[in-house]
C-alpha positions in Angstrom: 179.6 220.4 -105.9 179.4 223.7 -107.7 177.1 226.5 -106.8 175.6 228.6 -109.4 173.5 232.1 -108.3 170.7 234.4 -109.7 172.8 237.5 -109.4 176.2 238.4 -107.9 176.0 241.6 -105.7 179.9 242.3 -105.9 183.5 240.3 -106.3 184.0 239.5 -102.4 180.9 237.2 -102.3 181.2 235.0 -105.3 179.0 231.7 -104.8 182.1 229.8 -104.0 182.2 231.3 -100.5 179.4 229.2 -99.8 181.5 226.0 -100.4 184.7 226.9 -98.5 183.9 225.6 -94.9 184.9 229.2 -93.4 181.2 230.6 -92.0 183.1 234.4 -92.1 182.5 234.6 -95.6 179.6 234.3 -97.8 177.8 234.3 -101.1 175.6 237.4 -101.6 173.2 237.7 -104.3 171.8 241.1 -106.0 168.1 241.3 -105.7 167.8 244.4 -108.3 167.9 242.1 -111.1 165.4 239.0 -109.8 162.4 239.3 -108.0 163.4 235.9 -106.3 166.7 235.2 -105.5 167.7 231.2 -106.2 170.9 229.5 -105.4 171.7 226.3 -107.8 174.0 223.5 -106.1 175.1 221.2 -108.8 176.5 217.6 -107.9 179.1 215.9 -110.1 176.7 212.6 -110.2 173.2 211.4 -110.0 172.5 210.9 -106.3 169.5 210.8 -103.8 169.5 214.1 -102.0 168.7 213.3 -98.2 169.0 216.4 -96.3 170.3 220.1 -97.3 172.2 222.1 -95.0 172.1 225.8 -95.1 174.1 227.8 -92.7 172.8 231.9 -93.0 175.4 234.5 -92.9 175.7 235.5 -89.1 174.5 239.2 -88.1 172.6 240.9 -85.1 169.9 241.9 -87.5 167.2 240.2 -87.7 166.3 241.0 -91.0 169.7 239.3 -92.4 169.2 236.4 -90.0 165.4 235.9 -91.5 166.3 236.5 -95.4 166.1 232.6 -96.0 162.7 232.3 -93.9 160.0 230.3 -96.0 163.0 229.7 -98.9 161.9 226.7 -101.0 164.6 223.9 -101.7 163.6 222.1 -105.0 165.2 218.4 -106.1 165.1 218.7 -110.2 163.9 215.6 -111.1 163.8 215.7 -115.3 164.3 218.5 -117.9 160.9 219.7 -117.1 159.6 218.7 -113.6 160.9 219.8 -110.2 160.0 218.1 -106.6 159.7 220.5 -103.3 162.5 218.7 -101.1 161.0 221.6 -98.3 161.0 225.0 -96.6 163.1 226.6 -94.7 162.7 226.3 -90.8 165.0 228.4 -89.0 166.6 226.6 -86.0 169.5 228.6 -84.0 172.4 227.0 -82.8 176.1 227.4 -82.3 178.1 226.5 -84.9 181.5 228.1 -84.0 184.2 228.2 -81.2 183.6 232.2 -80.9 180.3 231.3 -79.5 178.4 233.3 -82.2 175.1 232.0 -83.4 174.6 230.9 -86.9 171.5 230.7 -88.3 171.1 226.8 -89.3 168.4 225.6 -91.6 168.0 221.7 -92.0 165.7 220.2 -94.9 164.9 217.1 -94.9 164.1 215.3 -98.2 161.8 212.5 -97.1 160.9 211.2 -100.9 164.1 209.3 -102.8 162.6 207.7 -105.4 164.4 209.9 -107.9 167.9 210.8 -108.1 169.1 214.2 -109.0 172.1 216.2 -110.0 170.4 219.2 -109.4 169.2 221.2 -106.0 167.6 224.9 -105.9 167.0 227.1 -102.9 164.5 229.5 -104.1 163.3 232.8 -102.1 159.7 233.1 -101.2 160.5 236.8 -100.5 160.5 239.5 -103.5 163.6 241.7 -103.7 165.3 240.1 -100.7 169.0 239.4 -101.1 170.4 235.9 -100.0 173.4 235.6 -97.4 174.2 232.3 -97.4 177.7 231.4 -95.3 177.6 227.5 -96.3 175.8 224.6 -98.5 176.0 221.8 -97.7 174.2 218.1 -98.5 173.7 214.7 -97.2 173.4 212.5 -100.1 172.9 208.5 -100.4 174.6 207.5 -103.9 173.0 206.4 -106.9 174.6 203.4 -108.6 173.1 201.3 -111.5 173.2 197.4 -111.6 174.3 195.8 -114.5 171.6 192.8 -115.3 
């Protein structure tokens, strides 16, 4: 799985930070270049995406925690069409031993009729940064059968 983002804020905040299983590092986009920031998740093979898990970076400031509010998660179905998997609903949960709170977003993808290799997370806010600590996918492998 690889990540690409719409813009890069600075070298210490690359897209790969959202795949390192470390909640203290995060990717950071730069909202000066795009009206709606996005992150693209590219899978190595076609899979059925059942759920997308996004951990926003922890902050004392509510505006940082709310940056993903109402972001859209899309599944690429083919070259011309994307399917909306869902929108981010905020659920606060404790995720580490320090008892600090990260905002965890769980987006369930109920339509498993078409496998995908690409998932997009797109901001609904204009000129707003993404600060994402981790991205994970729950998938069901797509297999073909010989006839």
